[in-house]
All heavy atoms as TSV, in Angstrom:
chain	resi	resn	atom	element	x	y	z
A	1	MET	N	N	25.484	-10.480	-17.873
A	1	MET	CA	C	24.976	-11.234	-16.719
A	1	MET	C	C	24.396	-10.228	-15.713
A	1	MET	O	O	25.112	-9.273	-15.425
A	1	MET	CB	C	26.130	-12.059	-16.191
A	1	MET	CG	C	25.690	-13.010	-15.167
A	1	MET	SD	S	24.742	-14.436	-15.768
A	1	MET	CE	C	25.708	-15.030	-17.091
A	2	VAL	N	N	23.247	-10.526	-15.114
A	2	VAL	CA	C	22.679	-9.707	-14.116
A	2	VAL	C	C	22.726	-10.418	-12.780
A	2	VAL	O	O	22.582	-11.647	-12.750
A	2	VAL	CB	C	21.180	-9.435	-14.494
A	2	VAL	CG1	C	20.519	-8.559	-13.424
A	2	VAL	CG2	C	21.110	-8.731	-15.826
A	3	HIS	N	N	23.025	-9.620	-11.749
A	3	HIS	CA	C	23.033	-10.171	-10.439
A	3	HIS	C	C	22.170	-9.413	-9.489
A	3	HIS	O	O	21.944	-8.244	-9.673
A	3	HIS	CB	C	24.490	-10.152	-9.855
A	3	HIS	CG	C	25.438	-10.970	-10.609
A	3	HIS	ND1	N	26.141	-10.523	-11.754
A	3	HIS	CD2	C	25.829	-12.276	-10.466
A	3	HIS	CE1	C	26.897	-11.453	-12.212
A	3	HIS	NE2	N	26.720	-12.543	-11.442
A	4	CYS	N	N	21.629	-10.154	-8.459
A	4	CYS	CA	C	20.819	-9.471	-7.430
A	4	CYS	C	C	21.656	-8.482	-6.640
A	4	CYS	O	O	22.791	-8.856	-6.233
A	4	CYS	CB	C	20.235	-10.563	-6.455
A	4	CYS	SG	S	19.398	-9.897	-5.051
A	5	PRO	N	N	21.183	-7.279	-6.419
A	5	PRO	CA	C	21.979	-6.294	-5.691
A	5	PRO	C	C	22.134	-6.616	-4.259
A	5	PRO	O	O	23.029	-6.159	-3.516
A	5	PRO	CB	C	21.137	-5.040	-5.837
A	5	PRO	CG	C	19.758	-5.410	-6.121
A	5	PRO	CD	C	19.963	-6.752	-6.901
A	6	GLU	N	N	21.362	-7.534	-3.645
A	6	GLU	CA	C	21.400	-7.924	-2.257
A	6	GLU	C	C	22.251	-9.068	-2.032
A	6	GLU	O	O	23.159	-9.091	-1.161
A	6	GLU	CB	C	19.983	-8.155	-1.639
A	6	GLU	CG	C	19.140	-6.932	-1.722
A	6	GLU	CD	C	19.603	-5.879	-0.692
A	6	GLU	OE1	O	20.120	-6.162	0.376
A	6	GLU	OE2	O	19.431	-4.698	-1.089
A	7	CYS	N	N	22.057	-10.262	-2.700
A	7	CYS	CA	C	22.748	-11.416	-2.365
A	7	CYS	C	C	23.728	-11.851	-3.568
A	7	CYS	O	O	24.357	-12.884	-3.438
A	7	CYS	CB	C	21.731	-12.601	-2.184
A	7	CYS	SG	S	20.782	-13.173	-3.627
A	8	GLU	N	N	23.779	-11.080	-4.647
A	8	GLU	CA	C	24.647	-11.408	-5.694
A	8	GLU	C	C	24.364	-12.658	-6.465
A	8	GLU	O	O	25.186	-13.183	-7.247
A	8	GLU	CB	C	26.144	-11.419	-5.256
A	8	GLU	CG	C	26.556	-10.104	-4.674
A	8	GLU	CD	C	26.625	-8.962	-5.643
A	8	GLU	OE1	O	26.964	-9.197	-6.868
A	8	GLU	OE2	O	26.280	-7.829	-5.271
A	9	ALA	N	N	23.154	-13.247	-6.330
A	9	ALA	CA	C	22.746	-14.428	-7.139
A	9	ALA	C	C	22.645	-14.057	-8.565
A	9	ALA	O	O	22.294	-12.893	-8.910
A	9	ALA	CB	C	21.425	-14.957	-6.605
A	10	THR	N	N	22.986	-14.973	-9.414
A	10	THR	CA	C	22.847	-14.720	-10.873
A	10	THR	C	C	21.393	-14.859	-11.312
A	10	THR	O	O	20.754	-15.783	-10.997
A	10	THR	CB	C	23.688	-15.737	-11.647
A	10	THR	OG1	O	25.063	-15.730	-11.185
A	10	THR	CG2	C	23.681	-15.534	-13.127
A	11	LEU	N	N	20.951	-13.804	-12.014
A	11	LEU	CA	C	19.548	-13.826	-12.552
A	11	LEU	C	C	19.626	-13.885	-14.045
A	11	LEU	O	O	19.713	-12.870	-14.772
A	11	LEU	CB	C	18.901	-12.429	-12.134
A	11	LEU	CG	C	18.958	-12.150	-10.624
A	11	LEU	CD1	C	18.361	-10.761	-10.376
A	11	LEU	CD2	C	18.181	-13.188	-9.844
A	12	ASP	N	N	19.566	-15.133	-14.570
A	12	ASP	CA	C	19.704	-15.291	-16.018
A	12	ASP	C	C	18.562	-16.197	-16.582
A	12	ASP	O	O	18.463	-16.412	-17.791
A	12	ASP	CB	C	21.024	-15.870	-16.436
A	12	ASP	CG	C	21.299	-17.238	-15.846
A	12	ASP	OD1	O	20.499	-17.730	-14.986
A	12	ASP	OD2	O	22.427	-17.826	-16.103
A	13	ALA	N	N	17.633	-16.557	-15.760
A	13	ALA	CA	C	16.435	-17.405	-16.218
A	13	ALA	C	C	15.222	-16.872	-15.554
A	13	ALA	O	O	15.248	-16.173	-14.555
A	13	ALA	CB	C	16.672	-18.875	-15.841
A	14	GLN	N	N	14.054	-17.166	-16.170
A	14	GLN	CA	C	12.773	-16.711	-15.682
A	14	GLN	C	C	12.584	-17.145	-14.180
A	14	GLN	O	O	11.905	-16.482	-13.385
A	14	GLN	CB	C	11.670	-17.109	-16.626
A	14	GLN	CG	C	10.313	-16.557	-16.221
A	14	GLN	CD	C	9.243	-16.907	-17.258
A	14	GLN	OE1	O	9.578	-17.478	-18.292
A	14	GLN	NE2	N	8.010	-16.609	-16.950
A	15	ASP	N	N	12.976	-18.306	-13.993
A	15	ASP	CA	C	12.775	-18.931	-12.594
A	15	ASP	C	C	13.626	-18.246	-11.460
A	15	ASP	O	O	13.403	-18.501	-10.349
A	15	ASP	CB	C	13.119	-20.434	-12.581
A	15	ASP	CG	C	12.115	-21.214	-13.496
A	15	ASP	OD1	O	11.023	-20.700	-13.734
A	15	ASP	OD2	O	12.489	-22.311	-13.879
A	16	ASP	N	N	14.541	-17.412	-11.899
A	16	ASP	CA	C	15.338	-16.674	-10.911
A	16	ASP	C	C	14.710	-15.510	-10.269
A	16	ASP	O	O	15.223	-14.917	-9.293
A	16	ASP	CB	C	16.689	-16.244	-11.567
A	16	ASP	CG	C	17.569	-17.453	-11.973
A	16	ASP	OD1	O	17.393	-18.554	-11.402
A	16	ASP	OD2	O	18.371	-17.242	-12.925
A	17	VAL	N	N	13.608	-15.049	-10.896
A	17	VAL	CA	C	12.772	-13.964	-10.318
A	17	VAL	C	C	11.354	-14.409	-10.097
A	17	VAL	O	O	10.891	-15.307	-10.745
A	17	VAL	CB	C	12.829	-12.635	-11.183
A	17	VAL	CG1	C	14.276	-12.066	-11.241
A	17	VAL	CG2	C	12.338	-12.976	-12.607
A	18	GLU	N	N	10.710	-13.644	-9.197
A	18	GLU	CA	C	9.324	-14.017	-8.895
A	18	GLU	C	C	8.489	-12.728	-9.111
A	18	GLU	O	O	8.853	-11.652	-8.649
A	18	GLU	CB	C	9.174	-14.467	-7.450
A	18	GLU	CG	C	7.787	-14.766	-7.001
A	18	GLU	CD	C	7.728	-15.202	-5.545
A	18	GLU	OE1	O	8.724	-15.152	-4.822
A	18	GLU	OE2	O	6.612	-15.555	-5.167
A	19	PHE	N	N	7.350	-12.833	-9.722
A	19	PHE	CA	C	6.472	-11.656	-9.977
A	19	PHE	C	C	5.337	-11.798	-8.851
A	19	PHE	O	O	4.588	-12.743	-8.877
A	19	PHE	CB	C	5.933	-11.767	-11.345
A	19	PHE	CG	C	6.965	-11.512	-12.431
A	19	PHE	CD1	C	7.554	-12.603	-12.963
A	19	PHE	CD2	C	7.210	-10.189	-12.785
A	19	PHE	CE1	C	8.593	-12.362	-13.887
A	19	PHE	CE2	C	8.128	-9.993	-13.747
A	19	PHE	CZ	C	8.818	-11.067	-14.292
A	20	VAL	N	N	5.320	-10.756	-8.015
A	20	VAL	CA	C	4.382	-10.782	-6.876
A	20	VAL	C	C	3.350	-9.683	-7.144
A	20	VAL	O	O	3.673	-8.497	-7.395
A	20	VAL	CB	C	5.076	-10.510	-5.558
A	20	VAL	CG1	C	4.141	-10.514	-4.379
A	20	VAL	CG2	C	6.252	-11.539	-5.334
A	21	GLU	N	N	2.030	-10.059	-7.056
A	21	GLU	CA	C	0.945	-9.049	-7.185
A	21	GLU	C	C	0.593	-8.454	-5.895
A	21	GLU	O	O	0.433	-9.236	-4.928
A	21	GLU	CB	C	-0.233	-9.690	-7.892
A	21	GLU	CG	C	-1.343	-8.776	-8.067
A	21	GLU	CD	C	-2.549	-9.388	-8.749
A	21	GLU	OE1	O	-2.456	-10.418	-9.462
A	21	GLU	OE2	O	-3.659	-8.937	-8.492
A	22	MET	N	N	0.480	-7.195	-5.784
A	22	MET	CA	C	0.132	-6.513	-4.577
A	22	MET	C	C	-1.033	-5.498	-4.852
A	22	MET	O	O	-1.067	-4.960	-5.930
A	22	MET	CB	C	1.311	-5.706	-4.015
A	22	MET	CG	C	2.526	-6.581	-3.780
A	22	MET	SD	S	4.014	-5.615	-3.398
A	22	MET	CE	C	3.550	-4.762	-1.968
A	23	ASP	N	N	-1.889	-5.296	-3.890
A	23	ASP	CA	C	-2.983	-4.298	-4.021
A	23	ASP	C	C	-2.722	-3.119	-3.091
A	23	ASP	O	O	-2.223	-3.319	-2.038
A	23	ASP	CB	C	-4.357	-4.953	-3.687
A	23	ASP	CG	C	-4.795	-5.962	-4.734
A	23	ASP	OD1	O	-4.463	-5.827	-5.847
A	23	ASP	OD2	O	-5.493	-6.941	-4.336
A	24	ALA	N	N	-3.145	-1.972	-3.598
A	24	ALA	CA	C	-3.059	-0.802	-2.686
A	24	ALA	C	C	-4.365	-0.003	-2.881
A	24	ALA	O	O	-4.647	0.373	-4.060
A	24	ALA	CB	C	-1.851	0.052	-3.087
A	25	THR	N	N	-5.103	0.156	-1.868
A	25	THR	CA	C	-6.370	0.891	-1.942
A	25	THR	C	C	-6.118	2.379	-1.734
A	25	THR	O	O	-5.342	2.779	-0.863
A	25	THR	CB	C	-7.380	0.408	-0.901
A	25	THR	OG1	O	-7.507	-1.056	-1.026
A	25	THR	CG2	C	-8.716	1.055	-1.035
A	26	THR	N	N	-6.650	3.142	-2.616
A	26	THR	CA	C	-6.504	4.595	-2.514
A	26	THR	C	C	-7.746	5.208	-1.885
A	26	THR	O	O	-8.839	4.692	-2.010
A	26	THR	CB	C	-6.322	5.280	-3.908
A	26	THR	OG1	O	-7.434	5.013	-4.707
A	26	THR	CG2	C	-5.023	4.689	-4.603
A	27	GLY	N	N	-7.652	6.402	-1.286
A	27	GLY	CA	C	-8.804	6.992	-0.688
A	27	GLY	C	C	-9.528	7.907	-1.672
A	27	GLY	O	O	-10.665	8.407	-1.352
A	28	PHE	N	N	-8.967	8.095	-2.849
A	28	PHE	CA	C	-9.572	9.085	-3.822
A	28	PHE	C	C	-10.545	8.371	-4.753
A	28	PHE	O	O	-11.398	9.077	-5.290
A	28	PHE	CB	C	-8.444	9.819	-4.616
A	28	PHE	CG	C	-7.536	10.565	-3.617
A	28	PHE	CD1	C	-6.252	10.159	-3.431
A	28	PHE	CD2	C	-7.937	11.743	-3.051
A	28	PHE	CE1	C	-5.407	10.811	-2.625
A	28	PHE	CE2	C	-7.155	12.508	-2.270
A	28	PHE	CZ	C	-5.822	12.030	-2.047
A	29	PHE	N	N	-10.335	7.154	-5.025
A	29	PHE	CA	C	-11.119	6.453	-6.048
A	29	PHE	C	C	-11.732	5.185	-5.410
A	29	PHE	O	O	-11.212	4.637	-4.467
A	29	PHE	CB	C	-10.252	6.079	-7.251
A	29	PHE	CG	C	-9.537	7.228	-7.883
A	29	PHE	CD1	C	-8.201	7.435	-7.684
A	29	PHE	CD2	C	-10.239	8.065	-8.723
A	29	PHE	CE1	C	-7.549	8.502	-8.244
A	29	PHE	CE2	C	-9.587	9.111	-9.338
A	29	PHE	CZ	C	-8.273	9.324	-9.079
A	30	ALA	N	N	-12.796	4.710	-6.051
A	30	ALA	CA	C	-13.347	3.489	-5.566
A	30	ALA	C	C	-12.614	2.281	-5.910
A	30	ALA	O	O	-12.674	1.184	-5.306
A	30	ALA	CB	C	-14.843	3.372	-6.121
A	31	ALA	N	N	-11.770	2.406	-6.997
A	31	ALA	CA	C	-10.969	1.232	-7.482
A	31	ALA	C	C	-9.661	1.246	-6.846
A	31	ALA	O	O	-9.172	2.262	-6.297
A	31	ALA	CB	C	-10.805	1.355	-9.005
A	32	SER	N	N	-8.995	0.110	-6.704
A	32	SER	CA	C	-7.655	0.070	-6.170
A	32	SER	C	C	-6.655	-0.228	-7.387
A	32	SER	O	O	-7.084	-0.713	-8.334
A	32	SER	CB	C	-7.558	-1.062	-5.091
A	32	SER	OG	O	-7.767	-2.310	-5.702
A	33	LYS	N	N	-5.465	0.169	-7.112
A	33	LYS	CA	C	-4.441	-0.057	-8.133
A	33	LYS	C	C	-3.790	-1.432	-7.890
A	33	LYS	O	O	-3.632	-1.857	-6.779
A	33	LYS	CB	C	-3.351	1.015	-8.111
A	33	LYS	CG	C	-3.880	2.393	-8.581
A	33	LYS	CD	C	-2.806	3.365	-8.533
A	33	LYS	CE	C	-3.347	4.703	-8.979
A	33	LYS	NZ	N	-2.350	5.776	-8.917
A	34	ARG	N	N	-3.342	-2.017	-8.955
A	34	ARG	CA	C	-2.723	-3.348	-8.933
A	34	ARG	C	C	-1.240	-3.122	-9.205
A	34	ARG	O	O	-0.836	-2.629	-10.268
A	34	ARG	CB	C	-3.326	-4.333	-9.913
A	34	ARG	CG	C	-2.758	-5.671	-9.897
A	34	ARG	CD	C	-3.397	-6.611	-10.837
A	34	ARG	NE	N	-4.748	-6.835	-10.329
A	34	ARG	CZ	C	-5.765	-7.306	-11.118
A	34	ARG	NH1	N	-5.616	-7.435	-12.381
A	34	ARG	NH2	N	-6.940	-7.472	-10.614
A	35	PHE	N	N	-0.393	-3.424	-8.304
A	35	PHE	CA	C	1.076	-3.294	-8.414
A	35	PHE	C	C	1.656	-4.677	-8.587
A	35	PHE	O	O	1.261	-5.643	-8.083
A	35	PHE	CB	C	1.711	-2.637	-7.142
A	35	PHE	CG	C	1.199	-1.267	-6.893
A	35	PHE	CD1	C	0.148	-0.985	-6.221
A	35	PHE	CD2	C	1.946	-0.205	-7.450
A	35	PHE	CE1	C	-0.303	0.321	-5.969
A	35	PHE	CE2	C	1.604	1.134	-7.228
A	35	PHE	CZ	C	0.469	1.333	-6.476
A	36	TYR	N	N	2.811	-4.707	-9.363
A	36	TYR	CA	C	3.588	-5.906	-9.485
A	36	TYR	C	C	4.989	-5.613	-8.966
A	36	TYR	O	O	5.612	-4.586	-9.259
A	36	TYR	CB	C	3.647	-6.386	-10.880
A	36	TYR	CG	C	2.284	-7.010	-11.331
A	36	TYR	CD1	C	1.344	-6.167	-11.976
A	36	TYR	CD2	C	2.011	-8.277	-11.153
A	36	TYR	CE1	C	0.113	-6.716	-12.346
A	36	TYR	CE2	C	0.776	-8.820	-11.409
A	36	TYR	CZ	C	-0.140	-8.020	-12.018
A	36	TYR	OH	O	-1.372	-8.543	-12.376
A	37	LEU	N	N	5.511	-6.564	-8.278
A	37	LEU	CA	C	6.850	-6.496	-7.697
A	37	LEU	C	C	7.676	-7.659	-8.274
A	37	LEU	O	O	7.269	-8.761	-8.312
A	37	LEU	CB	C	6.848	-6.566	-6.196
A	37	LEU	CG	C	8.105	-6.628	-5.487
A	37	LEU	CD1	C	8.811	-5.339	-5.506
A	37	LEU	CD2	C	7.884	-7.055	-4.030
A	38	VAL	N	N	8.924	-7.364	-8.715
A	38	VAL	CA	C	9.828	-8.417	-9.225
A	38	VAL	C	C	10.825	-8.619	-8.037
A	38	VAL	O	O	11.456	-7.646	-7.642
A	38	VAL	CB	C	10.531	-7.986	-10.492
A	38	VAL	CG1	C	11.514	-9.121	-10.917
A	38	VAL	CG2	C	9.513	-7.638	-11.589
A	39	ALA	N	N	10.914	-9.873	-7.594
A	39	ALA	CA	C	11.776	-10.179	-6.442
A	39	ALA	C	C	12.730	-11.270	-6.783
A	39	ALA	O	O	12.377	-12.214	-7.605
A	39	ALA	CB	C	10.920	-10.567	-5.235
A	40	CYS	N	N	13.836	-11.285	-6.177
A	40	CYS	CA	C	14.880	-12.376	-6.280
A	40	CYS	C	C	14.356	-13.616	-5.572
A	40	CYS	O	O	13.809	-13.514	-4.451
A	40	CYS	CB	C	16.149	-11.955	-5.671
A	40	CYS	SG	S	17.415	-13.201	-5.621
A	41	THR	N	N	14.397	-14.814	-6.266
A	41	THR	CA	C	13.911	-16.003	-5.615
A	41	THR	C	C	14.895	-16.529	-4.544
A	41	THR	O	O	14.473	-17.301	-3.659
A	41	THR	CB	C	13.682	-17.156	-6.656
A	41	THR	OG1	O	14.865	-17.313	-7.383
A	41	THR	CG2	C	12.551	-16.743	-7.589
A	42	GLU	N	N	16.090	-16.089	-4.561
A	42	GLU	CA	C	17.116	-16.544	-3.605
A	42	GLU	C	C	16.878	-15.834	-2.233
A	42	GLU	O	O	16.857	-16.474	-1.222
A	42	GLU	CB	C	18.539	-16.319	-4.043
A	42	GLU	CG	C	18.971	-17.160	-5.218
A	42	GLU	CD	C	19.082	-18.662	-4.750
A	42	GLU	OE1	O	19.544	-18.908	-3.648
A	42	GLU	OE2	O	18.664	-19.536	-5.546
A	43	CYS	N	N	16.778	-14.480	-2.231
A	43	CYS	CA	C	16.687	-13.760	-0.978
A	43	CYS	C	C	15.416	-13.018	-0.791
A	43	CYS	O	O	15.168	-12.416	0.267
A	43	CYS	CB	C	17.942	-12.847	-0.823
A	43	CYS	SG	S	17.933	-11.422	-2.015
A	44	GLY	N	N	14.599	-12.797	-1.884
A	44	GLY	CA	C	13.323	-12.061	-1.772
A	44	GLY	C	C	13.520	-10.603	-1.877
A	44	GLY	O	O	12.521	-9.868	-1.741
A	45	ALA	N	N	14.630	-10.090	-2.227
A	45	ALA	CA	C	14.863	-8.675	-2.400
A	45	ALA	C	C	14.085	-8.089	-3.645
A	45	ALA	O	O	14.019	-8.735	-4.639
A	45	ALA	CB	C	16.355	-8.340	-2.583
A	46	ALA	N	N	13.487	-6.966	-3.420
A	46	ALA	CA	C	12.758	-6.304	-4.504
A	46	ALA	C	C	13.753	-5.779	-5.577
A	46	ALA	O	O	14.701	-5.068	-5.220
A	46	ALA	CB	C	11.928	-5.162	-4.016
A	47	ILE	N	N	13.564	-6.183	-6.783
A	47	ILE	CA	C	14.424	-5.749	-7.883
A	47	ILE	C	C	13.788	-4.712	-8.701
A	47	ILE	O	O	14.484	-3.784	-9.170
A	47	ILE	CB	C	14.853	-7.029	-8.742
A	47	ILE	CG1	C	15.599	-7.955	-7.893
A	47	ILE	CG2	C	15.660	-6.553	-9.907
A	47	ILE	CD1	C	15.789	-9.306	-8.538
A	48	GLY	N	N	12.504	-4.754	-8.905
A	48	GLY	CA	C	11.791	-3.740	-9.697
A	48	GLY	C	C	10.344	-3.838	-9.446
A	48	GLY	O	O	9.842	-4.837	-8.855
A	49	SER	N	N	9.560	-2.813	-9.896
A	49	SER	CA	C	8.075	-2.882	-9.645
A	49	SER	C	C	7.466	-2.026	-10.761
A	49	SER	O	O	8.109	-1.227	-11.410
A	49	SER	CB	C	7.743	-2.348	-8.312
A	49	SER	OG	O	8.097	-1.055	-8.181
A	50	GLY	N	N	6.126	-2.058	-10.805
A	50	GLY	CA	C	5.361	-1.354	-11.746
A	50	GLY	C	C	3.937	-1.335	-11.485
A	50	GLY	O	O	3.456	-2.194	-10.701
A	51	VAL	N	N	3.181	-0.433	-11.990
A	51	VAL	CA	C	1.696	-0.321	-11.747
A	51	VAL	C	C	1.081	-0.906	-13.024
A	51	VAL	O	O	1.378	-0.487	-14.146
A	51	VAL	CB	C	1.300	1.117	-11.583
A	51	VAL	CG1	C	-0.246	1.184	-11.401
A	51	VAL	CG2	C	1.979	1.771	-10.365
A	52	ALA	N	N	0.199	-1.879	-12.810
A	52	ALA	CA	C	-0.449	-2.438	-13.913
A	52	ALA	C	C	-1.796	-1.741	-14.346
A	52	ALA	O	O	-2.236	-1.883	-15.439
A	52	ALA	CB	C	-0.823	-3.940	-13.585
A	53	GLY	N	N	-2.383	-1.067	-13.418
A	53	GLY	CA	C	-3.549	-0.353	-13.712
A	53	GLY	C	C	-4.602	-0.568	-12.604
A	53	GLY	O	O	-4.341	-1.215	-11.614
A	54	ALA	N	N	-5.755	0.163	-12.772
A	54	ALA	CA	C	-6.837	0.016	-11.814
A	54	ALA	C	C	-7.649	-1.163	-11.996
A	54	ALA	O	O	-7.835	-1.636	-13.194
A	54	ALA	CB	C	-7.653	1.239	-11.845
A	55	LYS	N	N	-8.195	-1.729	-10.920
A	55	LYS	CA	C	-9.166	-2.762	-11.083
A	55	LYS	C	C	-10.394	-2.396	-10.260
A	55	LYS	O	O	-10.298	-1.667	-9.336
A	55	LYS	CB	C	-8.588	-4.136	-10.553
A	55	LYS	CG	C	-8.268	-4.181	-9.097
A	55	LYS	CD	C	-7.783	-5.506	-8.713
A	55	LYS	CE	C	-7.632	-5.647	-7.179
A	55	LYS	NZ	N	-7.176	-7.008	-6.824
A	56	ALA	N	N	-11.519	-2.805	-10.654
A	56	ALA	CA	C	-12.756	-2.544	-10.027
A	56	ALA	C	C	-13.016	-3.364	-8.785
A	56	ALA	O	O	-12.580	-4.363	-8.616
A	56	ALA	CB	C	-13.939	-2.675	-10.980
């Protein structure tokens, strides 16, 4: 069983987390990177994240 580190809510179903897409523009390239954040649906705490790649 997995629990949120902030609010201790049980995270055992897909609906218990939210995947949020975020953009970050870099000054070195014309493209920006697309980031994804996994957040708890109860309190909104960030649980994990990753870079999906560049987009034009």
